Structures are given as structure tokens and as C-alpha cells.
C-alpha positions as CSV (number, residue, x, y, z in Angstrom):
1,M,-16.6,-65.5,-30.5
2,M,-15.6,-62.4,-32.4
3,K,-19.0,-61.2,-33.0
4,R,-19.9,-61.8,-29.0
5,I,-16.3,-59.6,-28.5
6,F,-17.9,-57.0,-31.1
7,Y,-21.1,-56.9,-29.8
8,F,-20.2,-56.5,-26.0
9,L,-17.7,-53.8,-26.9
10,L,-20.7,-52.2,-28.6
11,T,-22.9,-52.4,-26.0
12,I,-20.4,-50.9,-23.4
13,M,-19.4,-47.8,-25.8
14,L,-23.7,-47.0,-26.3
15,C,-24.0,-47.4,-22.2
16,V,-20.7,-44.7,-21.9
17,A,-22.2,-42.5,-24.3
18,C,-25.7,-42.7,-22.9
19,S,-24.3,-42.2,-19.2
20,D,-22.2,-39.3,-20.5
21,D,-25.0,-37.5,-22.3
22,E,-27.1,-37.9,-18.7
23,Q,-24.1,-36.6,-16.3
24,F,-24.2,-33.3,-17.6
25,T,-26.8,-31.1,-16.6
26,T,-28.5,-28.2,-18.7
27,G,-30.9,-27.1,-16.2
28,S,-31.6,-23.6,-15.9
29,G,-31.6,-24.0,-12.2
30,D,-28.3,-25.8,-12.3
31,V,-26.0,-23.5,-11.6
32,L,-21.7,-23.3,-9.6
33,S,-21.6,-22.2,-6.6
34,L,-19.0,-19.3,-6.6
35,P,-17.5,-16.8,-3.9
36,E,-20.1,-14.3,-3.1
37,D,-17.8,-11.9,-1.8
38,T,-15.4,-10.0,-3.8
39,L,-11.8,-11.3,-4.1
40,K,-9.6,-8.7,-2.3
41,M,-6.4,-8.5,-3.7
42,D,-4.1,-6.3,-2.2
43,T,-1.8,-3.3,-3.1
44,V,0.3,-3.4,-6.0
45,F,2.8,-0.9,-7.4
46,S,1.9,0.0,-11.0
47,G,3.6,-2.1,-13.6
48,R,4.5,-4.7,-11.2
49,S,2.7,-8.5,-10.7
50,S,1.4,-8.9,-8.1
51,A,0.9,-12.7,-5.9
52,T,-1.3,-15.2,-6.8
53,Y,-4.9,-15.4,-5.0
54,T,-6.8,-18.2,-5.4
55,F,-10.6,-19.1,-4.8
56,W,-12.6,-22.2,-5.6
57,I,-15.7,-23.1,-7.8
58,H,-17.7,-25.6,-6.6
59,N,-20.6,-27.8,-8.5
60,R,-22.9,-29.0,-5.8
61,N,-25.2,-30.7,-8.1
62,S,-25.3,-34.2,-8.3
63,K,-24.5,-33.8,-12.3
64,A,-21.5,-32.4,-14.1
65,L,-21.9,-28.8,-15.6
66,R,-20.3,-27.8,-18.8
67,M,-19.0,-24.4,-19.0
68,T,-19.1,-23.0,-22.8
69,D,-17.6,-19.9,-22.1
70,V,-14.9,-18.4,-19.2
71,R,-13.9,-14.6,-19.5
72,L,-13.5,-11.6,-18.1
73,S,-15.9,-8.9,-18.3
74,D,-13.2,-6.0,-19.2
75,G,-9.8,-7.6,-20.1
76,T,-8.0,-4.9,-20.4
77,K,-7.0,-4.1,-16.6
78,G,-3.7,-6.6,-16.3
79,F,-5.6,-9.6,-14.1
80,R,-4.5,-12.9,-15.4
81,V,-6.7,-15.4,-14.6
82,N,-6.1,-19.6,-15.0
83,V,-9.4,-21.8,-14.9
84,D,-8.4,-25.5,-15.0
85,G,-5.0,-25.4,-15.8
86,E,-5.1,-22.9,-18.8
87,Y,-5.2,-18.9,-19.0
88,L,-8.2,-16.7,-20.8
89,N,-6.6,-15.9,-23.5
90,P,-8.6,-14.1,-23.8
91,N,-11.5,-16.8,-22.8
92,I,-11.6,-20.5,-22.5
93,G,-14.8,-22.8,-23.4
94,G,-15.7,-26.3,-23.0
95,V,-14.9,-26.5,-18.9
96,E,-16.1,-29.4,-17.5
97,L,-16.9,-29.8,-13.8
98,L,-18.1,-33.0,-12.5
99,G,-20.9,-33.4,-10.0
100,K,-20.3,-32.9,-6.1
101,D,-16.7,-31.9,-7.3
102,S,-14.6,-28.7,-7.5
103,M,-11.9,-26.4,-9.2
104,L,-9.2,-24.0,-8.2
105,V,-8.9,-20.8,-9.9
106,F,-5.6,-18.5,-9.9
107,V,-5.6,-14.7,-10.1
108,E,-2.5,-12.4,-10.6
109,L,-2.2,-8.6,-11.6
110,T,0.0,-6.5,-13.2
111,A,-1.3,-3.5,-11.8
112,P,-2.1,-0.4,-14.3
113,T,-1.1,3.2,-13.9
114,A,-3.3,4.7,-11.2
115,G,-2.8,8.4,-12.5
116,Q,-2.9,9.4,-8.6
117,S,-0.7,9.7,-5.9
118,E,-2.9,7.3,-3.7
119,P,-3.9,4.0,-4.3
120,K,-6.7,3.3,-6.8
121,A,-9.2,0.5,-7.6
122,V,-9.2,-1.7,-10.0
123,D,-12.0,-3.9,-10.5
124,E,-13.1,-6.8,-13.1
125,Q,-15.3,-9.8,-12.6
126,L,-14.8,-13.1,-14.2
127,V,-17.8,-14.2,-16.3
128,I,-19.1,-17.9,-16.7
129,T,-21.3,-19.1,-19.0
130,L,-22.8,-22.5,-18.7
131,E,-24.3,-24.7,-21.0
132,S,-27.8,-24.0,-20.0
133,G,-27.3,-20.4,-21.2
134,T,-27.0,-19.0,-17.3
135,R,-24.3,-16.6,-16.6
136,Q,-22.8,-16.4,-13.4
137,T,-19.7,-13.9,-12.1
138,V,-16.9,-13.5,-9.5
139,S,-15.7,-10.2,-8.6
140,M,-12.3,-9.2,-8.0
141,R,-10.6,-5.8,-6.5
142,A,-7.2,-4.7,-6.0
143,W,-5.7,-1.6,-5.7
144,S,-2.7,0.3,-8.3
145,W,-0.2,2.6,-6.7
146,D,2.1,4.4,-9.0
147,A,5.4,4.6,-7.6
148,E,8.9,6.4,-8.5
149,R,11.6,3.7,-9.3
150,W,15.1,3.8,-8.7
151,D,16.7,1.1,-10.5
152,N,20.3,0.5,-9.6
153,K,20.3,4.6,-8.6
154,T,23.8,6.3,-7.8
155,V,23.9,9.7,-6.4
156,T,27.1,11.7,-7.7
157,A,26.5,14.8,-6.8
158,D,24.0,16.6,-4.0
159,E,21.0,15.5,-3.9
160,E,17.5,16.4,-2.0
161,V,14.6,14.4,-2.8
162,T,11.2,14.4,-0.9
163,S,8.0,12.7,-2.4
164,Q,4.3,12.4,-1.8
165,K,4.8,9.2,-4.0
166,P,6.3,5.9,-2.7
167,I,9.8,5.5,-4.2
168,L,10.2,1.3,-5.2
169,V,14.4,0.4,-5.2
170,T,15.5,-2.0,-7.1
171,G,19.3,-2.9,-6.8
172,P,21.8,-0.9,-4.7
173,L,21.2,2.4,-4.0
174,I,24.6,4.0,-3.7
175,V,25.6,7.2,-2.7
176,D,28.9,7.9,-3.8
177,Q,32.1,9.8,-1.6
178,G,31.5,13.2,-1.6
179,A,28.3,13.4,-2.2
180,T,25.6,14.0,0.1
181,L,21.5,13.1,-0.2
182,R,19.1,14.1,1.8
183,L,15.3,12.3,2.0
184,R,12.9,14.0,3.6
185,D,8.9,13.3,4.1
186,L,9.1,9.9,2.2
187,T,9.0,6.5,2.2
188,L,11.7,3.8,0.3
189,Y,10.7,0.3,-0.6
190,F,13.1,-1.8,-0.8
191,H,12.9,-5.2,-3.0
192,E,14.1,-8.3,-1.8
193,D,18.1,-7.6,-3.0
194,A,18.1,-3.9,-2.6
195,S,19.8,-2.0,-0.1
196,L,21.2,1.5,0.5
197,V,24.8,2.2,0.6
198,V,26.2,5.1,1.9
199,N,29.7,6.2,1.0
200,G,29.2,10.1,1.4
201,A,26.8,11.3,3.4
202,L,23.1,10.4,4.0
203,E,20.7,13.0,5.9
204,A,17.1,11.7,6.4
205,E,14.0,13.2,8.1
206,N,10.7,11.4,8.4
207,V,11.8,9.1,6.6
208,T,10.2,5.0,6.4
209,M,12.6,2.3,4.8
210,R,10.8,-0.8,4.9
211,G,10.5,-3.9,1.8
212,D,8.2,-3.5,-0.9
213,R,5.9,-6.4,-0.3
214,L,2.2,-5.0,0.1
215,D,0.6,-8.6,0.3
216,R,0.5,-10.7,3.1
217,M,1.8,-14.2,3.9
218,F,-1.5,-15.2,5.8
219,D,-4.7,-13.1,5.9
220,Y,-3.7,-11.9,9.3
221,L,0.2,-11.2,8.6
222,P,1.5,-9.2,6.5
223,Y,4.6,-9.5,5.1
224,D,5.8,-6.0,6.4
225,H,5.6,-7.9,9.6
226,I,8.1,-10.2,8.6
227,S,12.1,-9.5,9.1
228,G,14.4,-10.0,6.5
229,Q,12.3,-8.4,3.6
230,W,15.5,-6.6,2.7
231,Q,19.3,-5.6,2.7
232,G,19.5,-2.7,5.1
233,V,21.7,0.3,5.1
234,R,25.7,0.1,5.4
235,V,27.5,2.9,6.0
236,R,31.1,2.4,4.6
237,E,34.0,3.8,6.0
238,N,34.4,7.5,6.9
239,A,30.9,7.8,5.6
240,R,27.9,9.6,7.2
241,L,24.6,9.4,8.6
242,S,22.1,11.4,9.8
243,M,18.6,10.1,10.8
244,T,15.6,11.9,12.3
245,D,12.2,10.8,13.1
246,C,12.9,7.7,10.6
247,D,11.8,4.2,10.6
248,L,13.3,1.2,9.5
249,H,12.2,-1.9,9.3
250,A,12.4,-5.7,8.7
251,A,15.4,-5.5,6.7
252,Y,18.0,-8.3,7.1
253,I,20.7,-6.0,9.0
254,G,19.1,-2.9,9.8
255,L,22.3,-0.7,9.9
256,T,25.9,-1.9,9.4
257,A,28.6,0.7,10.3
258,V,32.2,0.4,9.6
259,E,35.4,1.9,10.4
260,G,35.7,5.8,10.6
261,S,31.8,6.2,10.1
262,E,29.8,8.3,12.1
263,V,26.0,7.4,12.9
264,Q,24.0,9.6,14.8
265,L,20.1,8.7,15.0
266,T,17.5,11.1,16.7
267,R,13.9,9.8,17.6
268,T,14.4,7.2,15.1
269,V,13.5,3.1,15.0
270,I,14.7,0.2,14.0
271,H,12.6,-3.0,14.1
272,N,12.4,-6.9,13.3
273,S,15.6,-7.2,11.9
274,A,16.6,-10.8,10.4
275,G,20.6,-10.4,11.7
276,D,21.3,-7.3,14.0
277,D,19.2,-4.3,14.2
278,I,22.7,-2.2,14.2
279,F,25.9,-4.4,13.5
280,A,29.1,-1.7,13.8
281,T,32.7,-1.8,13.9
282,G,35.0,1.2,14.4
283,A,32.2,3.6,14.4
284,S,31.1,6.4,16.1
285,L,27.4,5.6,17.1
286,V,25.2,8.7,18.8
287,L,21.3,7.3,19.6
288,D,19.1,10.2,21.2
289,H,15.3,8.5,22.1
290,C,15.8,5.6,19.7
291,L,14.2,2.4,19.8
292,L,16.0,-0.6,18.6
293,S,13.7,-3.7,18.9
294,N,13.0,-7.0,17.7
295,A,16.1,-9.1,16.3
296,E,17.5,-12.4,15.4
297,G,20.8,-11.3,16.5
298,S,21.4,-8.6,18.7
299,L,19.9,-5.1,19.0
300,L,23.4,-3.4,19.1
301,S,26.3,-5.3,18.6
302,A,29.6,-2.5,18.6
303,E,33.1,-3.4,18.5
304,K,35.8,-0.8,18.6
305,C,33.3,1.8,18.9
306,N,32.4,4.8,20.4
307,V,29.0,4.6,21.7
308,V,26.6,7.1,23.0
309,L,22.7,6.2,24.3
310,S,20.9,8.7,25.8
311,H,17.3,8.1,26.2
312,C,17.4,4.6,24.3
313,T,14.8,1.4,24.3
314,L,16.1,-1.8,23.3
315,A,13.4,-4.2,23.7
316,Q,14.6,-7.8,22.7
317,Y,10.9,-9.5,21.8
318,Y,11.6,-11.4,18.4
319,P,9.3,-13.7,18.5
320,F,11.4,-16.8,17.6
321,A,13.9,-18.7,19.8
322,L,16.9,-18.4,18.1
323,R,17.3,-14.2,18.8
324,D,20.5,-12.9,20.6
325,I,20.8,-11.1,23.3
326,A,19.9,-7.2,23.3
327,L,23.6,-5.2,23.6
328,S,26.5,-6.6,22.9
329,L,29.7,-4.2,23.6
330,G,32.9,-5.5,22.4
331,E,36.5,-5.2,22.1
332,A,37.7,-1.5,22.6
333,T,34.2,0.0,23.1
334,T,33.8,2.7,25.0
335,H,30.3,3.8,26.2
336,S,28.2,7.1,27.3
337,I,25.1,5.7,28.1
338,E,22.0,7.6,30.0
339,K,17.7,6.7,31.3
340,L,18.4,2.9,28.6
341,L,15.8,0.9,29.0
342,I,16.4,-2.6,28.4
343,G,14.4,-5.7,27.8
344,G,13.4,-9.1,26.7
345,Y,12.7,-12.8,27.3
346,E,16.8,-13.6,27.7
347,E,17.7,-13.5,31.0
348,V,20.9,-12.3,30.5
349,L,20.5,-8.8,28.2
350,M,23.9,-7.4,28.0
351,S,27.4,-8.7,27.2
352,Y,30.6,-7.0,27.8
353,S,34.1,-8.2,26.0
354,E,36.8,-8.3,28.8
355,G,38.1,-4.5,29.4
356,V,35.3,-3.3,28.3
357,E,33.4,-1.2,31.5
358,K,30.0,-2.1,32.7
359,I,27.1,0.1,32.5
360,T,26.3,1.6,35.6
361,E,23.2,0.3,37.5
362,E,21.8,4.2,37.8
363,A,22.4,4.6,33.8
364,Y,19.6,2.0,32.5
365,H,16.1,0.0,34.1
366,I,15.3,-3.4,33.3
367,A,11.6,-3.6,31.9
368,E,8.9,-6.3,32.4
369,K,6.9,-7.3,29.4
370,E,4.2,-6.1,31.3
371,D,5.6,-2.5,30.8
372,F,4.9,-2.1,27.3
373,V,1.4,-1.5,25.8
374,L,1.4,-4.2,23.3
375,I,3.5,-7.3,22.9
376,D,1.7,-9.8,19.9
377,E,3.8,-12.6,19.2
378,D,0.5,-14.1,17.2
379,N,0.0,-11.3,15.1
380,L,4.0,-9.8,15.3
381,I,2.4,-6.4,16.0
382,Y,3.8,-4.2,19.1
383,D,3.9,-1.2,20.9
384,F,7.1,-0.2,23.1
385,H,5.5,2.5,24.4
386,L,5.0,2.4,28.5
387,K,1.5,1.7,30.0
388,P,1.3,4.5,32.5
389,D,2.5,4.6,36.4
390,T,5.4,1.7,35.5
391,K,8.4,1.4,37.5
392,S,9.9,1.8,34.3
393,A,8.4,5.7,34.0
394,G,11.2,7.8,33.1
395,F,13.8,5.3,31.2
396,G,14.0,4.9,27.9
397,C,12.8,6.6,24.4
398,Y,9.2,6.8,25.5
399,E,9.7,7.8,28.8
């Protein structure tokens, strides 16, 4: 009986061994199916890690293939590649892929210094050598962008900044009492926990403030189109903010202003906030030819404020159903409003607390969705310029 069992097990082992030998192919014509196009990654600030990208390796042959060596062609450009659950360091071997099977590869990049003001291409190849000696490659490309970093920066004395490089803000950017920060002709990229806190004075001209994610949530949707990417601007008690020709978007709350603060915005856009575009209490707000658009909260919520709106557009087309009304004038708020263009999905676009004077019908016009150049809810792309010959002409910031 024991002999029978022994010969039975020996037969199985030999068959498995033979089967194992037979299921791998070393034919030069038997290769992997790899991406034909270059794996295109997004722009990454130098010294920072990218998002994780993926691509598939397929074995469309009936027999298995063995990869004896998997490595990067250069290996010094900051790419990190994980194949079969193992990072290349600097290479791996003995990777097996069964017939009619596939494998997911993960790619990340810590971008090297670009050495120039514009993004610089970073190219690399993944080189796979099969047991047959055949070599196959996958091309990868990203862009590295040098940025000036402000980590927990506090401005304690008057300072003026202009920069061709992007400025990456991590942590709070604080302007102390008694100090004035002047920003001109630049873009601030805020990390998700970063904010701009004004205790003194901020003067900004031709400045963009946005989140620091340069990649995409989906192929068609950049993170820059998603609200709540950073914390926003906070104007503290008795502080002063002046913004001209600026663009502030994709914050949690775009702009917060409190007691005694003064805010003056000219030809400035605040767009796509996860809370309010502007939330103010006890502040003075003067907006001239400004656009407030798309917020989950209100576009402008003011209580105990003095509000001046001249030739402004309030467009509440936030794409999700939880959005609030466009304009909320709370307790003890006074206002002076002319040529206001207001539109959105809600039937009620304005609300007033008891005792607050209502805006006269001559001071504003309600726009139709069709009056605007583009409202693309699928791709979250908007252009609130007015089409020619609309009834809304003469109102709003783009009259």
C-alpha cells in the first residue's frame, strides 16, 4: 500500500514538473502586450511626490512568460515603479505572468529640479527582458516644475513679492498686524491645509490663488476644478484686503472677513468654493466688476456688514444639489447695489433678514442660464461672460 502511494505521489510530482516546464515559453515571438503610447503623467513640483499612475501588462499568449530582469533605463530621474508587488531597487527578476493573464504596474515620481522657470519634461523607460532574451520597453513622461516654497511663512514687516516661478504655500501664510504684504503678477499654490491669514494688510494685483494639486481626479477632470482644495483667505479684525484683477478658486471658504475688516475687490473672481465664496460679519465689503460663482454655500453671505456691489455677477450654478442661495443679507446689513447680475438654479436667489432693506428692482437683473457663454456641468467648465444680444446686457461684471 505504501509503495502505491509513493509511486502515485512521484507520478504527480513528475507530471507537475513536466507541466511547469511546458507552460512557460521562450519563443522569441512570444512577447508581452505593453502600452503603445507613452504613459503621460501630470506636472509635479520639483522635490514633491506625484500621484500614483498605473498601466497594465498583458500576456495574450496561451503559455506563461517569465521576466528575468525588470529595470529603469536610467534610474536616476526620481521614478518609482512597482511590478508584481515589488519596487525596482534597482531591478527585479523572476517575474512570472501566466498565459492569458495580466499584471498592474504602479508608477510614482519625485520630480527632480527643472533648472528653469517653465515645466521641464522628465522621460524614463521601463525595460523588461524576457527569458528568451527579448527586450521590451514602456515609455513614461512627466513634467517637473521648480517652485519657491513658503512653509509656515509669517510676514512681520512690509514686503513686496513678484515671481515668475510658482509659489508653493504649505501651512498658514500669515501677515502680522502692522505689516503689509504686496503681491503682484504671480500664482500661489496652496496645499490642502494651507490658508492666507491677514492680520495686517494684503494688496494683491494680478494674482491667482488656487490649490497645489496639478494632477487629475479623472482623465477629463483636473483637481483644479474641484472645490475645497485649500482653506481660503481669512481677513481678521481690523485688517485690510485689496485685490485687483485676481482669481481665487477651489477653496473651502473663498474669503472670510470679520469685525472691523475692510475688503475691496476690483475685477476679481472668487469661484467654486466648498462653503461660501465670501462669508463676512461686521466687515466693510466693496466689490467692483467682480464675479462670485459656484459655491456649496452662498456666493455672498453678509451679516452686520456694509456691502457695496457695483457691476458684479453672482452666478450660483454649483453642480451639486446641496448648494445654497446666491446672496444672503443678514441682520443689520446695509447695502448699495447697482447693475447686479444674478442667476442660478434656485428659485430664490436672494434672502434678507428682518429689517434689511430689499434691493430695488432697478439695481439688479436676473440672468437665464442661456445668457452665459458656457456652463458645462459634466466637465465643470464655466465661462460667465455674456453672449451677444442677451437681455442681461449692461448688468454684471462682463456687461
